[in-house]
FISE-341269 format. One record per residue: x, y, z of N, C-alpha, C in turn; residue number from 1. Coordinates in steps of 0.2 Angstrom, whole numbers, plus 5000, padded with zeros to 4 digits. Example, Ala and Ser with C-alpha at 12.3 -4.5 7.8 and 13.67 -1.06 7.14 Angstrom:
REM residues 2
{{5066,4972,5039},{5062,4978,5039},{5066,4984,5039},1}
{{5064,4989,5035},{5068,4995,5036},{5064,5000,5039},2}
***
This chain:
REM residues 189
{{4907,4830,5238},{4914,4827,5238},{4916,4825,5245},1}
{{4915,4831,5250},{4917,4830,5256},{4911,4830,5261},2}
{{4909,4825,5264},{4903,4825,5268},{4905,4825,5276},3}
{{4901,4828,5279},{4902,4828,5287},{4898,4822,5290},4}
{{4902,4819,5294},{4900,4813,5297},{4898,4814,5305},5}
{{4892,4812,5307},{4890,4811,5314},{4889,4804,5316},6}
{{4892,4802,5321},{4892,4795,5323},{4886,4794,5328},7}
{{4882,4788,5327},{4876,4787,5332},{4879,4785,5339},8}
{{4883,4781,5339},{4885,4778,5345},{4892,4781,5347},9}
{{4892,4785,5353},{4898,4788,5355},{4901,4786,5361},10}
{{4907,4783,5360},{4911,4780,5366},{4917,4785,5367},11}
{{4918,4788,5372},{4923,4792,5374},{4926,4790,5381},12}
{{4933,4788,5381},{4936,4786,5387},{4942,4790,5388},13}
{{4941,4795,5393},{4946,4800,5394},{4953,4797,5397},14}
{{4952,4791,5401},{4958,4788,5403},{4962,4785,5398},15}
{{4958,4781,5393},{4963,4778,5388},{4966,4784,5383},16}
{{4962,4789,5382},{4966,4795,5378},{4972,4797,5382},17}
{{4971,4798,5388},{4977,4800,5393},{4983,4795,5392},18}
{{4981,4789,5393},{4987,4784,5392},{4990,4784,5386},19}
{{4986,4784,5380},{4989,4784,5374},{4994,4791,5372},20}
{{4991,4796,5375},{4995,4802,5374},{5001,4802,5378},21}
{{5000,4800,5384},{5007,4798,5389},{5012,4794,5385},22}
{{5009,4789,5382},{5014,4784,5378},{5017,4788,5373},23}
{{5014,4793,5369},{5018,4796,5364},{5023,4801,5366},24}
{{5022,4804,5373},{5027,4808,5376},{5032,4804,5380},25}
{{5032,4797,5380},{5036,4793,5384},{5042,4790,5380},26}
{{5042,4792,5374},{5048,4790,5370},{5054,4795,5371},27}
{{5057,4794,5376},{5063,4798,5378},{5068,4794,5381},28}
{{5074,4796,5382},{5079,4793,5385},{5080,4795,5392},29}
{{5081,4790,5397},{5083,4792,5403},{5090,4791,5404},30}
{{5094,4795,5400},{5101,4795,5400},{5105,4799,5404},31}
{{5103,4801,5410},{5106,4804,5415},{5110,4799,5419},32}
{{5116,4799,5420},{5120,4794,5423},{5127,4797,5427},33}
{{5127,4795,5433},{5133,4798,5437},{5137,4792,5439},34}
{{5143,4792,5440},{5148,4787,5441},{5147,4785,5449},35}
{{5147,4779,5450},{5147,4777,5457},{5155,4775,5459},36}
{{5156,4772,5464},{5164,4771,5467},{5166,4766,5462},37}
{{5162,4762,5460},{5166,4756,5455},{5167,4759,5449},38}
{{5164,4764,5446},{5166,4767,5439},{5170,4772,5439},39}
{{5172,4776,5444},{5176,4781,5445},{5183,4778,5443},40}
{{5187,4782,5439},{5194,4780,5438},{5199,4782,5444},41}
{{5203,4777,5446},{5207,4778,5451},{5210,4772,5454},42}
{{5214,4773,5460},{5217,4767,5462},{5212,4764,5468},43}
{{5213,4758,5469},{5209,4755,5475},{5214,4754,5481},44}
{{5220,4757,5480},{5225,4757,5486},{5223,4761,5491},45}
{{5224,4758,5497},{5223,4763,5504},{5227,4769,5504},46}
{{5224,4774,5506},{5228,4781,5505},{5234,4781,5510},47}
{{5233,4780,5516},{5239,4779,5521},{5238,4774,5525},48}
{{5242,4772,5529},{5241,4766,5534},{5236,4767,5539},49}
{{5234,4762,5542},{5228,4763,5546},{5229,4766,5553},50}
{{5235,4765,5556},{5237,4767,5562},{5243,4772,5562},51}
{{5244,4776,5567},{5250,4779,5568},{5251,4786,5565},52}
{{5246,4788,5560},{5246,4794,5557},{5243,4800,5561},53}
{{5238,4798,5565},{5234,4804,5569},{5227,4806,5565},54}
{{5227,4804,5559},{5221,4805,5554},{5216,4800,5555},55}
{{5210,4801,5553},{5205,4796,5553},{5207,4790,5548},56}
{{5204,4784,5549},{5205,4779,5545},{5202,4781,5538},57}
{{5207,4779,5533},{5205,4781,5526},{5205,4774,5522},58}
{{5201,4774,5517},{5202,4768,5512},{5204,4771,5506},59}
{{5201,4769,5500},{5203,4772,5493},{5201,4779,5492},60}
{{5203,4782,5487},{5201,4789,5485},{5194,4789,5481},61}
{{5192,4783,5479},{5185,4783,5476},{5179,4783,5480},62}
{{5180,4784,5486},{5174,4783,5491},{5169,4790,5490},63}
{{5164,4789,5492},{5159,4795,5491},{5160,4801,5495},64}
{{5164,4800,5500},{5165,4806,5505},{5170,4810,5502},65}
{{5175,4808,5498},{5180,4812,5495},{5178,4815,5489},66}
{{5182,4821,5488},{5182,4825,5482},{5184,4821,5476},67}
{{5181,4820,5471},{5182,4816,5464},{5180,4809,5465},68}
{{5177,4807,5471},{5174,4801,5471},{5168,4799,5468},69}
{{5165,4794,5469},{5158,4792,5466},{5152,4795,5469},70}
{{5147,4795,5466},{5141,4797,5469},{5138,4791,5472},71}
{{5135,4792,5478},{5132,4786,5482},{5126,4784,5479},72}
{{5120,4787,5478},{5114,4785,5475},{5112,4790,5469},73}
{{5117,4790,5464},{5115,4795,5459},{5111,4792,5453},74}
{{5109,4796,5449},{5104,4794,5443},{5108,4789,5438},75}
{{5104,4784,5436},{5107,4779,5432},{5102,4778,5425},76}
{{5105,4775,5420},{5100,4774,5414},{5094,4770,5417},77}
{{5089,4772,5413},{5083,4769,5415},{5078,4770,5409},78}
{{5072,4765,5408},{5068,4766,5403},{5062,4770,5405},79}
{{5060,4775,5401},{5054,4779,5403},{5048,4777,5399},80}
{{5049,4773,5394},{5043,4771,5391},{5039,4765,5395},81}
{{5032,4765,5393},{5028,4760,5395},{5023,4757,5391},82}
{{5020,4752,5393},{5016,4748,5388},{5009,4750,5389},83}
{{5005,4751,5383},{4998,4752,5383},{4995,4746,5380},84}
{{4990,4743,5383},{4987,4737,5381},{4983,4738,5374},85}
{{4982,4732,5371},{4979,4733,5364},{4972,4736,5364},86}
{{4968,4733,5370},{4961,4735,5370},{4961,4743,5372},87}
{{4965,4745,5376},{4965,4752,5378},{4967,4757,5372},88}
{{4972,4754,5368},{4974,4758,5361},{4968,4758,5357},89}
{{4964,4753,5356},{4958,4753,5352},{4953,4758,5355},90}
{{4952,4758,5361},{4947,4762,5364},{4949,4769,5363},91}
{{4955,4771,5363},{4958,4777,5363},{4957,4779,5355},92}
{{4957,4775,5351},{4956,4777,5344},{4949,4778,5343},93}
{{4945,4774,5345},{4937,4776,5345},{4935,4782,5348},94}
{{4939,4783,5354},{4937,4790,5357},{4939,4796,5353},95}
{{4945,4795,5350},{4947,4801,5346},{4943,4802,5340},96}
{{4940,4797,5337},{4936,4798,5332},{4929,4801,5334},97}
{{4927,4799,5340},{4920,4800,5343},{4920,4808,5345},98}
{{4926,4811,5348},{4927,4817,5350},{4927,4822,5343},99}
{{4930,4820,5337},{4929,4824,5332},{4922,4823,5329},100}
{{4919,4818,5330},{4911,4818,5328},{4907,4823,5332},101}
{{4909,4823,5339},{4905,4828,5343},{4906,4835,5342},102}
{{4912,4837,5339},{4914,4843,5337},{4912,4845,5331},103}
{{4909,4841,5327},{4907,4842,5320},{4913,4844,5315},104}
{{4918,4840,5317},{4925,4841,5313},{4927,4834,5310},105}
{{4922,4829,5309},{4924,4823,5306},{4920,4822,5299},106}
{{4925,4821,5294},{4922,4821,5287},{4924,4815,5283},107}
{{4921,4813,5278},{4923,4808,5274},{4924,4811,5266},108}
{{4928,4807,5263},{4930,4809,5256},{4931,4803,5252},109}
{{4929,4803,5245},{4930,4798,5241},{4936,4798,5238},110}
{{4941,4793,5239},{4949,4793,5238},{4950,4793,5231},111}
{{4945,4790,5227},{4946,4791,5219},{4945,4798,5217},112}
{{4941,4802,5220},{4940,4809,5217},{4945,4814,5220},113}
{{4949,4812,5224},{4954,4816,5227},{4959,4818,5222},114}
{{4959,4824,5220},{4965,4826,5216},{4967,4833,5218},115}
{{4971,4836,5214},{4975,4843,5216},{4969,4848,5217},116}
{{4965,4848,5213},{4959,4854,5214},{4956,4853,5220},117}
{{4954,4847,5222},{4950,4845,5228},{4953,4847,5234},118}
{{4960,4846,5234},{4964,4847,5240},{4965,4855,5241},119}
{{4966,4859,5235},{4966,4866,5235},{4960,4869,5237},120}
{{4954,4865,5235},{4947,4869,5237},{4947,4867,5245},121}
{{4948,4862,5247},{4948,4861,5255},{4953,4866,5258},122}
{{4959,4867,5256},{4963,4872,5259},{4961,4879,5259},123}
{{4958,4881,5253},{4955,4888,5252},{4949,4889,5257},124}
{{4944,4884,5258},{4939,4884,5262},{4940,4885,5269},125}
{{4945,4881,5271},{4948,4880,5278},{4954,4883,5279},126}
{{4955,4890,5278},{4961,4893,5280},{4963,4893,5288},127}
{{4969,4893,5289},{4971,4893,5296},{4968,4887,5301},128}
{{4966,4882,5298},{4964,4876,5301},{4969,4870,5299},129}
{{4970,4866,5304},{4975,4860,5303},{4970,4855,5301},130}
{{4972,4852,5295},{4968,4847,5292},{4972,4840,5292},131}
{{4969,4835,5294},{4972,4828,5294},{4968,4824,5289},132}
{{4971,4821,5284},{4968,4817,5279},{4970,4810,5280},133}
{{4966,4805,5281},{4968,4797,5282},{4966,4794,5276},134}
{{4971,4791,5272},{4970,4787,5267},{4972,4780,5268},135}
{{4970,4776,5263},{4971,4768,5264},{4979,4767,5263},136}
{{4982,4771,5258},{4989,4770,5257},{4991,4777,5254},137}
{{4996,4780,5258},{4998,4787,5255},{5003,4786,5250},138}
{{5006,4780,5249},{5012,4779,5244},{5009,4779,5236},139}
{{5003,4777,5236},{4999,4776,5229},{4997,4782,5227},140}
{{4996,4787,5231},{4992,4793,5229},{4997,4798,5227},141}
{{4996,4802,5221},{5001,4807,5219},{4999,4813,5222},142}
{{4994,4814,5225},{4992,4821,5228},{4996,4822,5234},143}
{{4997,4816,5238},{5001,4817,5243},{5008,4820,5243},144}
{{5011,4817,5238},{5018,4820,5237},{5018,4827,5235},145}
{{5013,4829,5231},{5012,4837,5230},{5011,4841,5236},146}
{{5007,4839,5241},{5005,4843,5246},{5007,4841,5253},147}
{{5013,4837,5252},{5016,4835,5259},{5020,4841,5263},148}
{{5022,4845,5259},{5026,4851,5263},{5021,4857,5265},149}
{{5015,4856,5264},{5010,4862,5266},{5009,4861,5274},150}
{{5009,4867,5277},{5009,4867,5284},{5002,4865,5287},151}
{{4996,4866,5284},{4990,4865,5287},{4987,4858,5285},152}
{{4990,4854,5281},{4987,4848,5279},{4992,4843,5280},153}
{{4990,4837,5283},{4995,4832,5284},{4991,4825,5281},154}
{{4995,4820,5278},{4991,4815,5276},{4994,4809,5280},155}
{{4990,4804,5282},{4992,4798,5285},{4989,4792,5282},156}
{{4991,4787,5283},{4989,4780,5281},{4986,4777,5287},157}
{{4982,4771,5286},{4979,4768,5291},{4983,4765,5296},158}
{{4989,4763,5294},{4994,4761,5299},{4998,4766,5303},159}
{{4999,4772,5300},{5002,4777,5305},{4997,4782,5307},160}
{{4991,4780,5308},{4986,4785,5311},{4988,4786,5318},161}
{{4989,4793,5320},{4991,4795,5326},{4985,4798,5330},162}
{{4984,4796,5336},{4978,4799,5340},{4980,4805,5342},163}
{{4986,4807,5344},{4988,4813,5347},{4988,4818,5341},164}
{{4990,4817,5335},{4989,4821,5330},{4982,4823,5327},165}
{{4978,4818,5328},{4971,4818,5326},{4967,4823,5331},166}
{{4969,4823,5337},{4966,4827,5342},{4968,4834,5342},167}
{{4974,4835,5339},{4977,4842,5338},{4974,4845,5332},168}
{{4971,4841,5327},{4969,4844,5320},{4962,4847,5321},169}
{{4961,4852,5317},{4954,4855,5317},{4949,4851,5313},170}
{{4952,4848,5308},{4947,4844,5303},{4950,4837,5302},171}
{{4947,4832,5303},{4948,4825,5302},{4945,4822,5296},172}
{{4948,4820,5291},{4945,4818,5284},{4947,4811,5283},173}
{{4942,4806,5283},{4944,4799,5282},{4942,4797,5274},174}
{{4946,4793,5271},{4944,4790,5265},{4939,4785,5266},175}
{{4934,4784,5261},{4929,4779,5261},{4933,4772,5261},176}
{{4938,4771,5258},{4942,4765,5257},{4946,4763,5262},177}
{{4948,4768,5267},{4952,4766,5272},{4949,4761,5277},178}
{{4954,4756,5280},{4951,4751,5284},{4948,4754,5291},179}
{{4951,4759,5293},{4949,4763,5299},{4942,4765,5298},180}
{{4940,4768,5292},{4933,4770,5291},{4929,4764,5291},181}
{{4931,4759,5287},{4926,4753,5287},{4925,4750,5294},182}
{{4930,4749,5298},{4929,4746,5305},{4926,4750,5310},183}
{{4927,4756,5310},{4925,4760,5316},{4919,4766,5314},184}
{{4919,4768,5308},{4915,4773,5306},{4909,4771,5302},185}
{{4910,4767,5297},{4905,4765,5292},{4900,4761,5295},186}
{{4900,4757,5300},{4895,4754,5304},{4891,4758,5308},187}
{{4894,4764,5310},{4892,4768,5316},{4888,4775,5313},188}
{{4888,4775,5307},{4885,4782,5304},{4877,4782,5306},189}
***
């Protein structure tokens, strides 16, 4: 039922893997923001007259030198995310599959024979291992809904295949009917 796969041609690009993992970590907000002198609430009125007081010349109370005034070059909202090119994403996907093949942790499974007993058998044989199963469509399979709350096993479809989670898993199992299997693995066995 489950067959181990070794790929003939192995393409591993560390740079593309690094970029794709950086991309997954870059989905955060740069939401630190300090007020500059135009954003601080307060009057723009001159504090006191220019001459005759004996004090230094003073403008309004929102200047950066005064307490409660604006920050001169403080942090502002900014985007932290960056773009990864299509070819680099594709190379990273191939590299993640090739790494699993080199570690002897790449497997294939027939999606029609995937039932509750088969999944229980996989979990019993591989205790304390993180298993990632890639199916053509996770919505059509009843097994996915029954085992989705288990810690050690996760089900992904072709569209939401994650390079980062595949590298973190101990076993990567592809369905024979998945498009990722047909395009990247099927020709290269």
